[in-house]
N, C-alpha and C positions, 0 to 999 in steps of 0.2 A: 504494500500500500504506500502511495506517495503522499507527501504533505505539501500543501501550498504555503507560500510565505505570507500571503495576504488572506485574511479570513474571507470565506465565500459568502456572498450576499444571499439572502433568502429570496425565493421566487415572490414577486410582488413588491420588492424593495424599490425605492425611488432613488434615482441618480441623475447626474448630469455628465455629458461628454466633455471632458476637460479640454479647454481651448477651442472646441468646435462649436458648442452650443451652450454657453453659460446661462442663457436666459430661458431656455426651454428644457424641460426634463424628460425623463424616460422611465419606464418600468421594466424591471427584470422579468423576462419570460422564461428563460431556460439557461442552464449552465453546461459547459463542455470542458471537463478537465482532461480529456484524453489527448487533446492536441498539444497542450503544454501544462504540465502540473505546476510549474513555477508561475505561469501567467495564463490562467485558464480563460477561455472565451466565454463571453456573456451575451446572450441574445436579448436585445432591448426592443420594446414597443415604444416608439417615439410619440411624444405629445402632439407633434405636428403631423402625425400620420406615418404609417409604414413601420418597418422593423429592420434590424440588422445585427450583425455580430461584431463585438468589440473586445479587445483584450482587457482583462480586469484592471490592469494598472493605468488604463487611460480614463477610468471612470472616477467620479467623485460622488460619494454617498452622503446623504444628510445624516447628521448625528441624531440619534434617537432621544 
């Protein structure tokens, strides 16, 4: 079993795409740790519509 260096977000978590879209958020739809355990991919549903995959390290999560 591999361990990530960054805690994985929960499905439904809110985040922003660092430096790309600081004024609109996104919601975590899915996680994929198989591509890179050190920097897993996160599928996002964008507030402005659509979805896409991003490396976890490029995202900023709101503090609970």
